C-alpha positions as CSV (number, residue, x, y, z in Angstrom):
1,M,-29.1,30.8,-2.2
2,G,-31.4,30.8,0.8
3,E,-31.6,28.5,3.8
4,Y,-33.8,25.5,3.4
5,P,-35.4,24.2,6.7
6,V,-34.9,20.5,7.2
7,S,-35.6,18.2,10.2
8,E,-32.3,17.0,11.6
9,N,-33.7,13.6,12.5
10,K,-35.0,13.1,8.9
11,A,-31.7,14.1,7.5
12,L,-29.8,11.7,9.8
13,E,-32.2,8.8,8.9
14,M,-31.5,9.5,5.2
15,L,-27.7,9.7,5.8
16,T,-27.8,6.4,7.7
17,E,-29.7,4.7,4.8
18,V,-27.3,6.1,2.2
19,S,-24.2,5.1,4.3
20,S,-25.5,1.6,4.8
21,A,-26.2,1.2,1.1
22,K,-22.8,2.5,0.1
23,R,-21.1,0.1,2.6
24,A,-23.1,-2.9,1.3
25,A,-22.2,-2.0,-2.3
26,N,-18.5,-1.7,-1.5
27,M,-18.5,-5.0,0.3
28,A,-20.2,-6.6,-2.7
29,L,-17.6,-5.2,-5.1
30,H,-14.8,-6.4,-2.8
31,D,-16.3,-9.9,-2.6
32,S,-16.6,-10.1,-6.4
33,Q,-12.9,-9.1,-6.7
34,F,-13.9,-6.1,-8.8
35,G,-10.8,-4.5,-10.3
36,E,-8.5,-7.5,-9.6
37,K,-7.7,-8.0,-13.3
38,T,-6.8,-4.3,-13.6
39,R,-4.5,-4.5,-10.6
40,I,-2.8,-7.6,-12.0
41,Q,-2.3,-6.0,-15.5
42,K,-0.7,-2.9,-13.8
43,Q,1.7,-5.1,-12.0
44,K,2.6,-7.0,-15.2
45,R,3.1,-3.7,-17.0
46,R,5.4,-2.3,-14.3
47,A,7.5,-5.4,-14.2
48,L,7.8,-5.4,-18.0
49,E,8.8,-1.7,-17.9
50,E,11.4,-2.3,-15.2
51,A,12.8,-5.2,-17.1
52,R,13.1,-3.1,-20.2
53,S,14.7,-0.1,-18.4
54,G,17.1,-2.5,-16.6
55,S,18.2,-4.0,-19.9
56,K,18.8,-0.6,-21.4
57,T,21.1,0.6,-18.6
58,S,23.0,-2.6,-18.6
59,K,23.6,-2.4,-22.4
60,S,25.3,0.9,-22.1
61,N,28.8,0.9,-20.6
62,G,27.6,-1.1,-17.6
63,S,27.5,1.9,-15.3
64,K,24.3,3.2,-13.7
65,R,25.8,6.4,-12.3
66,K,24.4,9.7,-13.2
67,V,26.6,12.2,-15.2
68,S,26.2,15.8,-14.0
69,A,26.6,18.7,-16.3
70,K,29.6,21.0,-15.6
71,K,28.9,24.6,-15.0
C-alpha cells in the first residue's frame, strides 16, 4: 500500500472533532446510567452463586480444606 499525502493540520482538526464527539457521547451514556441494570444483575448473579457455593461446602462434612492427592 502506498503513502497517501495528507495535510497534518486537516488531520488534527478531524481528530479533534472525532475526539470531542466521542467524549460527548460517553458523557451522555454515563448521564443516562447506560448499563446500570446489567451491572446490578451481575452483582445479584454473583451473590446468588456465592450463596449457593457456600451452602454446598457447608453441607459436606463442614470442612472447607482442600484434599491433596498422594503421589
